[in-house]
C-alpha positions as CSV (number, residue, x, y, z in Angstrom):
1,X,-60.0,182.5,56.4
2,X,-61.2,179.0,56.9
3,X,-62.4,177.6,60.1
4,X,-60.1,175.8,62.5
5,X,-61.2,172.3,61.4
6,X,-61.0,172.9,57.6
7,X,-57.9,172.6,55.4
8,X,-57.7,175.7,53.3
9,X,-56.6,175.2,49.7
10,X,-56.0,178.0,47.2
11,X,-55.8,177.0,43.5
12,X,-54.5,179.9,41.3
13,X,-55.7,179.7,37.7
14,X,-58.8,179.1,35.7
15,X,-57.6,176.7,33.0
16,X,-57.4,173.0,32.5
17,X,-54.8,172.3,35.2
18,X,-56.5,174.5,37.8
19,X,-60.0,173.1,37.2
20,X,-58.7,169.5,37.1
21,X,-57.0,170.0,40.4
22,X,-60.2,171.4,42.0
23,X,-62.3,168.4,40.7
24,X,-59.6,165.9,41.7
25,X,-59.3,167.3,45.2
26,X,-63.0,167.3,45.6
27,X,-63.1,163.6,44.6
28,X,-60.3,162.7,47.0
29,X,-60.9,164.9,50.0
30,X,-64.5,166.1,49.8
31,X,-65.4,168.3,52.7
32,X,-62.0,167.8,54.4
33,X,-60.8,170.8,52.3
34,X,-62.1,174.3,51.6
35,X,-61.1,175.2,48.1
36,X,-60.9,178.7,46.7
37,X,-60.2,179.0,43.0
38,X,-58.5,182.3,42.1
39,X,-59.5,182.6,38.5
40,X,-59.4,185.8,36.4
41,X,-61.3,184.2,33.5
42,X,-65.0,183.6,33.6
43,X,-65.0,181.0,30.8
44,X,-62.9,177.9,30.0
45,X,-62.4,177.7,26.3
46,X,-61.6,174.2,24.9
47,X,-58.5,175.6,23.2
48,X,-57.2,172.6,21.3
49,X,-60.3,172.8,19.1
50,X,-59.8,176.5,18.2
51,X,-57.4,175.3,15.5
52,X,-60.3,174.3,13.3
53,X,-62.3,177.5,13.6
54,X,-60.6,179.4,10.8
55,X,-61.6,176.4,8.5
56,X,-65.3,176.6,9.6
57,X,-65.0,173.5,11.7
58,X,-67.3,173.4,14.8
59,X,-66.3,176.1,17.3
60,X,-64.4,175.2,20.5
61,X,-66.7,174.6,23.4
62,X,-66.9,177.2,26.1
63,X,-68.0,176.6,29.7
64,X,-68.5,179.0,32.7
65,X,-65.7,178.5,35.2
66,X,-68.3,179.0,38.0
67,X,-70.3,175.9,36.8
68,X,-67.2,173.7,36.9
69,X,-66.1,175.1,40.2
70,X,-69.6,174.4,41.6
71,X,-69.2,170.7,40.8
72,X,-65.9,170.8,42.6
73,X,-67.4,172.4,45.7
74,X,-65.0,175.3,45.2
75,X,-65.5,179.1,45.8
76,X,-64.5,181.2,42.8
77,X,-62.6,184.5,43.4
78,X,-62.6,186.6,40.3
79,X,-59.1,188.0,40.6
80,X,-55.6,187.4,39.3
81,X,-52.7,185.8,41.2
82,X,-49.9,188.3,41.9
83,X,-47.3,186.7,44.2
84,X,-47.0,184.5,47.3
85,X,-45.5,184.8,50.8
86,X,-44.7,181.1,51.3
87,X,-43.4,181.7,54.9
88,X,-46.7,183.2,56.0
89,X,-48.8,181.0,53.6
90,X,-50.5,184.0,52.0
91,X,-51.4,184.5,48.4
92,X,-51.5,188.1,47.2
93,X,-53.9,189.0,44.3
94,X,-53.6,191.8,41.8
95,X,-56.8,193.2,43.3
96,X,-55.1,193.6,46.7
97,X,-56.7,190.6,48.5
98,X,-54.7,188.3,50.8
99,X,-55.7,184.7,50.9
100,X,-54.5,182.4,53.6
101,X,-53.8,178.8,52.6
102,X,-52.7,175.5,54.1
103,X,-51.8,174.3,50.6
104,X,-51.4,176.2,47.4
105,X,-51.6,174.9,43.8
106,X,-50.2,177.3,41.2
107,X,-51.7,176.6,37.7
108,X,-51.5,180.1,36.1
109,X,-50.1,178.9,32.7
110,X,-47.2,180.3,30.6
111,X,-46.6,183.6,28.8
112,X,-46.5,183.6,25.0
113,X,-43.9,185.5,23.1
114,X,-43.1,185.9,19.4
115,X,-39.9,184.0,18.6
116,X,-39.1,186.1,15.5
117,X,-39.4,189.7,14.4
118,X,-41.8,188.7,11.6
119,X,-44.6,186.1,11.0
120,X,-48.1,185.7,12.3
121,X,-47.9,184.2,15.8
122,X,-50.4,181.4,16.6
123,X,-52.5,182.2,19.7
124,X,-55.1,179.6,20.4
125,X,-57.2,182.2,22.3
126,X,-57.8,184.1,19.0
127,X,-57.1,181.6,16.3
128,X,-60.1,182.4,14.1
129,X,-59.3,186.1,14.3
130,X,-55.7,185.6,13.3
131,X,-56.1,183.0,10.5
132,X,-59.5,183.1,8.9
133,X,-58.4,185.8,6.5
134,X,-55.4,183.6,5.4
135,X,-57.6,180.6,4.8
136,X,-59.9,182.8,2.7
137,X,-56.9,183.9,0.7
138,X,-55.9,180.3,0.1
139,X,-59.5,179.6,-1.1
140,X,-59.3,182.6,-3.4
141,X,-56.0,181.5,-4.9
142,X,-54.1,184.5,-3.6
143,X,-51.8,182.5,-1.3
144,X,-49.8,179.8,-3.1
145,X,-46.9,179.2,-0.6
146,X,-47.3,179.1,3.1
147,X,-44.8,178.1,5.8
148,X,-45.6,177.0,9.4
149,X,-42.5,177.6,11.5
150,X,-41.3,176.9,15.0
151,X,-38.4,178.4,16.9
152,X,-35.9,176.5,18.8
153,X,-38.1,176.0,21.9
154,X,-41.2,174.1,21.0
155,X,-43.5,173.3,23.9
156,X,-46.3,171.6,22.0
157,X,-45.9,171.1,18.3
158,X,-49.2,169.4,17.3
159,X,-51.1,172.5,16.2
160,X,-48.4,173.3,13.7
161,X,-49.1,170.0,11.9
162,X,-52.8,170.4,12.2
163,X,-52.8,173.8,10.6
164,X,-50.5,172.5,7.8
165,X,-52.8,169.5,7.1
166,X,-56.0,171.5,7.2
167,X,-54.5,174.2,4.9
168,X,-53.4,171.6,2.4
169,X,-56.8,170.0,2.6
170,X,-58.6,173.2,2.0
171,X,-56.5,174.0,-1.1
172,X,-57.3,170.5,-2.4
173,X,-61.0,171.0,-1.8
174,X,-60.8,174.1,-4.1
175,X,-58.7,172.2,-6.7
176,X,-55.8,174.6,-6.1
177,X,-52.1,173.9,-6.1
178,X,-50.3,175.2,-3.0
179,X,-46.9,174.7,-1.4
180,X,-47.2,174.0,2.4
181,X,-44.0,173.6,4.4
182,X,-43.5,172.8,8.1
183,X,-40.1,174.0,9.5
184,X,-39.4,172.5,12.9
185,X,-36.5,171.9,15.3
186,X,-37.7,168.3,15.9
187,X,-35.7,165.4,14.5
188,X,-39.0,163.9,13.1
189,X,-42.6,165.1,12.9
190,X,-44.2,165.0,16.4
191,X,-41.2,163.2,17.8
192,X,-42.6,163.6,21.3
193,X,-44.9,160.7,20.6
194,X,-42.1,158.3,19.7
195,X,-40.9,156.6,16.5
196,X,-44.0,154.7,15.4
197,X,-46.4,157.6,15.8
198,X,-43.8,160.0,14.2
199,X,-43.5,157.7,11.1
200,X,-47.3,157.5,10.8
201,X,-47.6,161.3,10.9
202,X,-44.7,161.6,8.4
203,X,-46.6,159.4,5.9
204,X,-49.8,161.4,6.5
205,X,-48.0,164.7,5.7
206,X,-46.4,163.2,2.5
207,X,-49.8,162.0,1.3
208,X,-51.2,165.5,1.8
209,X,-48.3,167.1,-0.1
210,X,-46.9,168.9,3.0
211,X,-43.1,169.2,3.0
212,X,-41.3,169.0,6.4
213,X,-37.9,170.5,7.2
214,X,-36.7,168.9,10.4
215,X,-33.8,169.7,12.8
216,X,-34.1,173.2,11.6
217,X,-32.8,176.4,13.3
218,X,-35.1,178.9,11.7
219,X,-35.1,182.7,11.4
220,X,-37.8,184.9,9.9
221,X,-35.9,188.1,8.8
222,X,-38.8,189.4,6.8
223,X,-42.6,188.7,6.4
224,X,-42.1,186.4,3.4
225,X,-38.7,184.8,4.1
226,X,-37.6,181.9,6.3
227,X,-33.9,181.3,6.7
228,X,-33.0,177.8,7.7
229,X,-29.8,176.5,9.2
230,X,-27.8,174.4,8.9
231,X,-27.3,175.0,5.2
232,X,-28.4,178.6,5.0
233,X,-31.4,177.6,2.9
234,X,-34.0,180.4,2.2
235,X,-37.7,179.5,2.0
236,X,-39.9,182.1,0.3
237,X,-43.6,182.1,1.3
238,X,-46.6,184.3,0.8
239,X,-47.5,183.8,4.5
240,X,-45.4,182.7,7.4
241,X,-47.2,181.3,10.5
242,X,-45.1,180.8,13.6
243,X,-45.5,179.0,16.8
244,X,-45.0,181.1,20.0
245,X,-42.3,180.5,22.5
246,X,-43.5,179.9,26.0
247,X,-42.0,181.5,29.1
248,X,-42.7,180.7,32.7
249,X,-44.6,183.1,35.0
250,X,-41.5,183.9,37.1
251,X,-43.6,184.0,40.3
252,X,-42.4,186.3,43.0
253,X,-41.9,184.3,46.1
254,X,-41.2,181.0,44.3
255,X,-38.0,179.6,42.8
256,X,-37.6,179.9,39.0
257,X,-36.0,177.4,36.6
258,X,-34.7,178.4,33.2
259,X,-37.0,180.9,31.3
260,X,-39.0,181.6,34.5
261,X,-40.8,178.2,34.8
262,X,-41.5,176.8,38.2
263,X,-39.4,173.7,39.2
264,X,-41.4,170.8,40.6
265,X,-41.0,167.3,41.7
266,X,-43.0,164.2,40.6
267,X,-45.9,165.0,42.9
268,X,-46.0,168.6,41.7
269,X,-44.4,170.1,44.9
270,X,-42.4,173.3,44.1
271,X,-38.8,172.5,44.8
272,X,-37.7,173.7,48.2
273,X,-41.1,175.2,49.2
274,X,-43.4,173.5,51.6
275,X,-47.1,173.1,50.9
276,X,-46.9,174.8,47.5
277,X,-47.5,172.8,44.3
278,X,-47.6,173.7,40.6
279,X,-49.2,172.1,37.5
280,X,-49.5,172.8,33.8
281,X,-47.6,175.1,31.5
282,X,-46.2,177.2,34.4
283,X,-44.0,174.2,35.5
284,X,-40.6,173.3,34.1
285,X,-41.8,170.0,32.6
286,X,-40.6,170.2,29.0
287,X,-43.8,169.3,27.2
288,X,-46.7,171.7,27.5
289,X,-50.1,170.1,26.7
290,X,-53.6,170.0,28.3
291,X,-53.7,166.2,29.1
292,X,-50.2,166.3,30.7
293,X,-51.3,169.4,32.7
294,X,-54.3,167.4,33.9
295,X,-52.0,164.6,35.0
296,X,-49.8,167.0,36.9
297,X,-52.9,168.5,38.5
298,X,-54.0,165.0,39.6
299,X,-50.6,164.4,41.2
300,X,-50.7,167.8,43.0
301,X,-54.3,167.2,44.2
302,X,-53.3,163.8,45.6
303,X,-50.4,165.3,47.5
304,X,-52.6,168.0,49.0
305,X,-55.3,165.5,49.9
306,X,-52.6,163.6,51.8
307,X,-51.6,166.8,53.7
308,X,-55.3,167.2,54.6
309,X,-55.3,163.8,56.2
310,X,-56.8,161.6,53.4
311,X,-55.4,158.1,53.7
312,X,-54.2,156.0,50.8
313,X,-53.9,158.8,48.2
314,X,-52.6,157.6,44.8
315,X,-48.9,158.0,44.0
316,X,-48.0,160.0,40.9
317,X,-48.1,158.0,37.7
318,X,-45.6,158.2,34.9
319,X,-46.7,161.0,32.5
320,X,-48.3,159.8,29.3
321,X,-49.0,162.2,26.4
322,X,-52.2,161.7,24.4
323,X,-52.9,163.7,21.2
324,X,-55.7,163.8,18.7
325,X,-54.4,165.1,15.4
326,X,-56.9,166.9,13.2
327,X,-56.2,166.0,9.6
328,X,-59.1,167.3,7.5
329,X,-60.4,163.8,7.3
330,X,-60.5,161.2,10.2
331,X,-58.4,162.3,13.2
332,X,-55.3,160.4,14.1
333,X,-55.0,159.3,17.7
334,X,-51.5,159.2,19.3
335,X,-50.2,158.2,22.7
336,X,-46.9,157.6,24.4
337,X,-45.2,157.6,27.8
338,X,-43.0,160.6,28.3
339,X,-39.5,160.1,29.7
340,X,-37.1,163.1,29.6
341,X,-39.4,164.9,27.2
342,X,-39.3,162.1,24.7
343,X,-42.1,159.5,23.9
344,X,-41.7,155.8,24.5
345,X,-44.1,152.9,23.8
346,X,-45.6,154.8,20.9
347,X,-49.2,154.0,19.9
348,X,-51.1,155.3,16.9
349,X,-54.6,154.5,15.7
350,X,-57.4,155.7,13.5
351,X,-59.7,155.1,16.5
352,X,-59.8,156.8,20.0
353,X,-57.2,155.4,22.4
354,X,-58.9,156.8,25.5
355,X,-62.3,157.7,27.0
356,X,-64.1,160.0,27.3
357,X,-63.2,160.9,23.7
358,X,-61.7,164.4,23.4
359,X,-58.6,166.4,22.7
360,X,-57.8,166.7,26.4
361,X,-57.6,163.5,28.3
362,X,-58.4,164.7,31.9
363,X,-59.6,162.2,34.4
364,X,-62.0,164.5,36.1
365,X,-62.5,167.5,33.9
366,X,-63.3,165.6,30.7
367,X,-66.4,163.8,32.1
368,X,-67.4,167.0,33.9
369,X,-67.4,168.9,30.6
370,X,-69.3,166.1,28.8
371,X,-71.9,166.2,31.6
372,X,-72.3,170.0,31.3
373,X,-72.7,169.6,27.5
374,X,-75.4,167.1,28.0
375,X,-77.3,169.6,30.2
């Protein structure tokens, strides 16, 4: 337990939101707080870049959680969050430890589930393992029709389009004809970024020869068939790649919104629970993405810093989604404000729209990772 004059903060998780929260809290509160990071993972993998690994693009960066935590002045506890007793302000771990807190930030991510009985489910923690063989089959001419399919609940669609574009590009490099189709419940490609960006992505897909079926309610009744409603259209493919559905962690001791996600307010406070905050994919915010998770973590860190007595902490900003779309050629940079899960003030460019340049626009974590890369 912390000393009487310290403000004890527990951050549960070892991903982008948890590490951004630790770094942000250190920047805001310094030694006013004692931060313990409850992280089961020893490494942070830069997961948005794993999409390129099956295509022999540079591997995703990996960093030791302990090195990032050291820069945040945080103690790492190698254990997994189990549940919380909010009345007593105690976090229980799977290893049996009990951690007292004055404030808690829950950033434990979401659970992945297959939306269909068939299809190869994308998992960015093992993308190369899952898809390299399929890419090799494309190169060898064994796969001529491939479908990338999402179920009804799509938390972050960008990898679906990246995989389609990279696959079409690989076939073109080998002078092979291939049918690549994206099946999505969206009304337009990457509609979360708004109309201008969506139109630009649609043009890019057309130029690459990628067909897109929008507003689709898909089913995958067999490994090589996709049934699309409305219209009862059947798409036949040699391989079907599907996006996972995300479900919340359904934390014991905290309220749960639909599908087990944690309900939060604008500053990240868990609805109806004092001194407990949440950030990232575990929350009920409809869009699940690393940069948005970092923004949620910043808001939660500011609220916790205010609890610890830090004056003039920043108010939560309106969420803005930033995305770098890998195309096989030059990336496309996309940005928009997010209101009600939809993008407004759409921006699209062939040049970076934020710094430091990277897939995840995180105010504190991005420069920290760049510094670690630089040695």
